[in-house]
C-alpha positions, 0 to 999 in steps of 0.5 A: 757568604757564610751564612748562606751555606749554611742556609744550604746546608741546613735545608738540603740536611732537613730534607736528608732527614726527613727521606732518612726517616722516611725510608725508616717507616717503609723498611718497619712495614705495619702500623707505622708505616701505614700512618706515617709513610704518606705524610713524611713523602709529603713533609719530604716533597715541601721540604725539597721545595724549601730547599730548592727556593733557598738553594737559588735565593742563594745563587742570586744574591751571591750573583749580585754581589761584589765577591760572587763569581 
């Protein structure tokens, strides 16, 4: 089950990283924000979707395993 925990950690870490870069682009402003803020928002939404799918998959397979909750 350690691999499931690592997958969840990587997925949530990717969402946090994209969110941090997006917040930085808004803080910086100017041409950088104009160019990248919408792209980063779309990337964050996609990363959140992947993270939710990974979390739900880990929970599903964890519940089906003999050592599950």
